[in-house]
C-alpha positions, 0 to 999 in steps of 0.5 A: 499500500502506498500513501503520500504525506506532505510535510516540512522540516522546522526552519526550512522551506524545502518540502518533504514527504513524511515516511515511517520516520525522520530518516525516510523523509524524501526531499522533493526538489521540484517542490510541487509533486509529492513523492510516493512513500510506502507505508506499513498497514499500522502506519497507515491506520495511525495516520488515518486515525490522526488526520481523518477522524480526529474526534473519534477518540473523544467520542469513543471515550464518551460512549465507553464512559456512558456504558458504565452505569455507575459512572453515568448514574453518578454524573447524573446525580452530580448534575441533579445536585448542582441544578438543585443547589443553583437553580432551586432557589429561583423556583423555591423561595425562602428567607435564609437571612432573617430568623423567625422564632414563630416557625422554629422546629416545624415538622415537614408539611405544607409550606415547608416540605422538609420542615424548619430548624431551631431558628425558623429557617426552611430546611429545603431552602437551607440545603440549596444555599448550603450546597452552593458554597459546598460545591463552589469550595470543593470544586475550586479546591480540586482544581487548584490542588490538582493543578499544583500537585500535578505540576509539582509531581511532574517536575519532580519525577522528570528531573529526578536526582537531588531535586526529586528527593528534596521536593518529595521530602517537602511532600512528606513533611506536609503529609505528616502535619495533622490536617484537622488540627491545622484547620481548626487552629487557622479557623481560630486565628482567622475568620473563615471565608470562602477564599481562605478555605479554598487556599488552606484546603488546597495546600492540604490536598495537593499532596496526593496528585503530586505523588501520583503524577511523579510516579507517572513522570518517572515512567514517561521520562524514559519513553522514546517520544521524550528521548526524541524531544530531548535529542531535538533540543527541546527544553525541560519545561516544554517536555513537562508541559507538552509531553509529561503532564498531557500523557498523565491526564488520565491519572490527573482527571481520576484523582480530581474527582476524588479531590472533590469528594474529599473536599466536601467531607473535610468542609462538612467536618469543619462546619460540624465542628463549628469552624466553617463559614460564619453566619449568615452563611449556610453549610451542610456541615453546620446544618448537621452540627445544629441538628444533632442538638435537637435529634434526641428531641425527635426533630429528625428532619434537621439532621437526615436531609443534610447528612443524606445529601452530603453522602449522595454527593460524595458517593456520586463523585466517587462513582465518577472517578471509578468510571473514569479509571475503568474506562481509561484502563479498558482503553489502555488495554485495547491499545 
């Protein structure tokens, strides 16, 4: 089988025909008529896949992910929770700022489907508002921690040697710090805000992605395509940014979903201990903390709805992470 591929070497104006490798490129002196080059069947399939159907890989990945019922279900639950939190207040209106003593501890019924709490706030509306801060903070923490951790791990794993040892010892030191005590201390010294919680939780959450990506980088740095870029004079920053990190995106994306779930749990824990966002801000953990005070009095609606939505959201993100991992592993095995 014979196929023709046109190309030009970097920095030159002479047209070339790309064959199986750099050594097989045949110059075209006339500059107009391409020279036929024999390609193997495997090379032809690779060129056809890369050029004729650039979106096929993404489509097949999406189809494989949707076939995973737990992953598709988890994604549906996350979308439903996000719609409930951000679009729900547009439909279901409730006052979450001014307390109403006349409506304290009302059982679920007409006007208040999930009842009210000890301050007269509507539980259903409180779940919506509390979910906004929980999702915003957890998604921001996952994004910041994953990006920083991936960059740290990629640089450490690719560089190796003394730099790698020093960078990973920094990770070990931070891991040794008890996170919950550090968070409580910071909450007592500073007034908790959304930005402060994002920064502090990110500083404690980037360690996992850093170690995972470092392991990927240690393997990728010995691959042929990295050696080719290095031999061509490519800088280390380009190799890390254009080759190491993109080839570790599978591990990074899977870990990011677990980062969201972990951030939701940590945020709920802090709020439960009384170190979350101060009033009038609402959080799921704060609802749990307040509701447990009245649980023995039979006011179950002040605890169970908040606990249930935290559990469902965390499990849904874990399902998405598991589905991403299974889908990526299956595609790697197919290769």
